[in-house]
C-alpha positions as CSV (number, residue, x, y, z in Angstrom):
1,X,-166.7,82.7,-34.0
2,X,-167.9,80.6,-37.0
3,X,-171.3,79.1,-37.5
4,X,-172.3,76.3,-39.9
5,X,-175.7,74.9,-40.2
6,X,-177.6,72.0,-41.8
7,X,-174.8,69.6,-43.0
8,X,-177.3,66.8,-43.2
9,X,-174.8,63.9,-43.4
10,X,-172.9,65.4,-46.3
11,X,-169.3,64.8,-45.3
12,X,-167.7,66.2,-48.4
13,X,-169.6,69.5,-48.0
14,X,-168.8,69.6,-44.3
15,X,-165.1,69.3,-45.2
16,X,-165.4,72.0,-47.9
17,X,-167.2,74.4,-45.5
18,X,-164.7,73.9,-42.7
19,X,-161.7,74.4,-45.1
20,X,-163.3,77.5,-46.5
21,X,-163.4,78.9,-43.0
22,X,-159.8,77.9,-42.4
23,X,-160.9,75.7,-39.5
24,X,-159.3,72.4,-40.7
25,X,-156.0,71.5,-42.4
26,X,-155.6,69.5,-45.6
27,X,-155.5,66.3,-43.5
28,X,-158.8,67.2,-41.8
29,X,-157.3,68.1,-38.4
30,X,-158.3,71.2,-36.5
31,X,-156.5,74.3,-37.8
32,X,-158.7,77.0,-36.1
33,X,-156.4,77.7,-33.2
34,X,-158.6,79.4,-30.5
35,X,-161.6,79.9,-32.8
36,X,-165.1,78.9,-31.8
37,X,-167.1,76.8,-34.2
38,X,-170.8,76.5,-33.6
39,X,-172.7,73.9,-35.6
40,X,-176.3,74.9,-35.4
41,X,-177.9,71.5,-35.8
42,X,-178.9,69.0,-38.4
43,X,-175.6,67.2,-38.7
44,X,-177.5,64.1,-39.7
45,X,-180.1,62.8,-42.2
46,X,-180.5,63.2,-46.0
47,X,-176.9,62.7,-46.9
48,X,-175.1,59.4,-47.0
49,X,-172.5,60.0,-44.3
50,X,-174.3,61.0,-41.1
51,X,-172.1,58.9,-38.9
52,X,-168.9,60.1,-40.6
53,X,-170.0,63.7,-40.0
54,X,-170.8,63.0,-36.4
55,X,-167.3,61.5,-35.9
56,X,-165.7,64.4,-37.6
57,X,-167.2,66.9,-35.2
58,X,-166.4,64.7,-32.2
59,X,-162.8,64.6,-33.3
60,X,-162.7,68.3,-34.0
61,X,-164.2,69.1,-30.6
62,X,-161.3,67.3,-28.9
63,X,-158.6,68.8,-31.1
64,X,-160.0,72.3,-30.8
65,X,-160.0,72.1,-27.0
66,X,-156.4,71.0,-27.1
67,X,-155.6,74.1,-29.2
68,X,-157.6,76.5,-27.0
69,X,-160.6,76.6,-29.4
70,X,-164.0,75.3,-29.1
71,X,-166.5,73.3,-31.2
72,X,-170.2,73.5,-30.1
73,X,-172.8,71.3,-31.7
74,X,-176.4,72.1,-31.1
75,X,-179.4,69.8,-31.6
76,X,-181.4,70.5,-34.7
77,X,-184.8,69.2,-35.6
78,X,-183.3,66.2,-37.4
79,X,-181.4,65.1,-34.3
80,X,-184.6,65.6,-32.2
81,X,-186.6,63.5,-34.7
82,X,-184.0,60.7,-34.5
83,X,-184.1,60.8,-30.7
84,X,-187.9,60.3,-31.0
85,X,-187.3,57.3,-33.2
86,X,-188.3,59.0,-36.5
87,X,-185.6,58.1,-39.0
């Protein structure tokens, strides 16, 4: 089980963290096998690539499931603020 928090729309750091954990390959695809990745919220805001980070985790969730792994994304306070219309 791996946990990553507060990526805040920073795609490059998201990739770096996932590579450091051995969860993605050089091409950005899931390499974690049956590992579980929990992202504890705040995928969005502050950084320039919130949408790109969201798409990355959506793709990894699908790929991990196909490999017997799991990607869980939790709502952080920044996602909650966005849902309330506070951007």
